[in-house]
N, C-alpha and C positions, 0 to 999 in steps of 0.2 A: 142965788148962788147955784152954779152948775155943779151939783155934787156928783152927778153921774160921770162927768169928765174929770172931776176932782178926786181921783183915786189916790191922792198923795199919802205917802208914809211920813209921819212926823218923827223927828229925832227926839228921843227921850234920854235925858242925861243919866249918868250913873248916880246911884244913891243908896240909901239904906231905908228900909221900910219895916215897921213892926206890925205883924199880923196878929189877929186875936180871934178866938172862937168862944162865943158866949155859952155854948152848951157845955164845954169842958172847962171853961175859965182858964184856958191856956193862951199864952202869947209867945211869939217867937220872932226874932229879928232876921232879916235877909239882906245881904249885900248884893247889889245889882250892878252889872256892867252896863254901858250904854247899849241901847237897842232902838228899833223903830217900831211904831205902832200906827195903824191906820187911823186917819182923822175921823172916819165914820164907821159905824157898823156896816158889814157887807149888805148891799142892797139887793132887792129881788132882781133888778135888771142885771147887775154884775154877776150874781149867782147863775142866772139863766144863760148869760153869754159864755161863761166858763164851763158849765156842766151840761147845758142843754135841758135842764130841769127847772121847774117852778113849783116847789112844794107848798108854798104858803097859802094860808086861808084868805088873808087880805090881799088886795091886788094893787100894784103900782110900782113902776120901775125904781122910784126913789124911796120906797118904803123898805125898812129893814127886812131881809129874808127871815122867816120864822118857820116853825115846823121842821127844823133841821136838827138832827141828832149830833152828838159829839163826833161820832164817826163820820157823819156827812161833812162836818166842818174840817176834819182831818183830811178827807179825800179832796175837798175843795182846795185846801192849801197845796197839796201835791199837784193837782191839776193846774192851778195858776202858776206854780213854779215851773212846770213843764212848758207851759205856753210862753214863759219869759226866759227860758233857757237856764234856769237855776236848778241847783241840786235839791232833790226832794229832802225835806226835813224829816219825813216819816217813812218807815218801812212797815208795810202791812203784810202780815202773814195770812195765808189762806184760812178762810173761816174766821177772820178777826171779829171778835165780839166784845172787845173791851180792852182792859189794860194788858192782858197777856198777848194780844194780837197786834199791838202797835209799839214800835220802837222809835224813839226820837234821836236822830243824829244831830247832836248839838253843834257839830262842826259845819253843817250844811248852810248854804247861803239862801236857801229857799224860804218860802212863807210858812208860817206856823201859827199856832195859837199862843197867846201870851201865857206865861205862868201866872198864878194868882198874885204873886208878889209883884210881878211886872205890871199887872192890871191895876192893883191898888196904888202903887207908886205913881203910875201915869194918871190915874183918876185924881189923886190928891194934887198933883202938879205943884208941890211945895207947900200946900196948905196942911193944917193939922186938925181942923174941925171935922164935923160929921160930913160936910159937903164942901165943894169948892166955890159955892155961890148960893144965892137964894133959890130955893127949890123950884118955885114956879118959873124962874127965869132960865133955869138950866135943864129942866127935866119934864118929860111927859109922864105923869103918874095918875093915880085914880082920881085925884082931886081936880085935875084940869084936862084930862085926856078925852072926856066924854066916853070913856070905856072903849077906846079903839086905838089902834096903832097909828103913828104919824110918820110923815116923811122925815128922813134924817136931816140934820142941820137946821132944824126949825127953832132951836133954842140956843142960848149963848154957849160958846165953847169955854173950856177952862184955860188957864194961863199958858198952856203948852199947845193950844190949837186943836184940842180933841173935843169932838161933839158927842152928845148923847152918852156920855160915860155913865150917867145915872138916868134911870127911866127908859121908856120906850120898849126896849127888850132887854131881858137878862142876857148875859154873854158867857159862852163857854170858855173855860180856861183849861190848860193842859192838866192840872193837878188832880190827883185823887183827893176826895174829901176827907175820908177817914177809913183807910183800908181795913183796920181791925173790926170796925163796927158796920161799915156800909159797903165793904167789898170794892167793886169796880166803879162805884158812883163817882162822878167828876164834879168839880166845883163850878158853880155859876155865880156871877157877880153883877151888881149894878141896879137891880130892880127893874120893873117893867111897867107898862101902861096901865095894868090893872091893880098895881100894888099901892097900898097905903104909904103915906110919907115915911113911916119908920123903916120901910124896906129899901128906900132909895137913899142909902148912905154908903160912904166909901168903904166901910169896914164890914158890911153885911155879907154873909156867906150863905149860899143855898146849894143844894146838891140834886143831881138827877143821874139816872142810869145812862151810860154812853149810847144806848140805842134808842132812848126815848125821844119823841118829837112832840114839842109843846108849842102852843100858839103865841107864847110870849117870850120865847127863847131864840136868840140868834147868836151872832159872834162877830168879832173883828179880828184882823190878822196882825201878826208881828213878824219882824225879821231880826236876826242877830246881825250885828255890825262888826263883830270882831274887836270891839273896844275893850 
């Protein structure tokens, strides 16, 4: 599969998803309009072509970019939107260092990070279990990755044509994790190549500071469709 050329955005239907947090024992339902989500995590090759930078530790055009902060992902979305003549989804204020420095224009047609509700809805693709398929068939995780990152698209996609939603790299989402407890920390989803099987589930939430750069964290992009 030529995944470098295959930068397609997949249509995700409207729906309702129930999120949960194991730490607080809280759950909440979210109604979602239709949107688009990238079939693959952003690769190193694509990131370099858009930004002129290659921050990752591992090397390979078709390997997911990692070592990128939430703010790096936000800036990538705006840069890609500009290249394609789309309206920026984000306004960054001078000295932006997290939640107070970035505003999301929900009316913009440009690229953005998915919300965590959008991420989980897309990951599940109509399924209700912990995963959308057998783990070894859909994800690179600690049990089969040989403790290294892998090229995107090497495992089976879910029913909506989305690859690597679990495993390989954690993915940044737009949302704050828990502002009252963790301040500006943002949500990560999906599990990574070094994670045990229990972290590679559709409902698992992780958090990190928006400026942190970690070798098992990347992202994929979304777009609003006005549906």
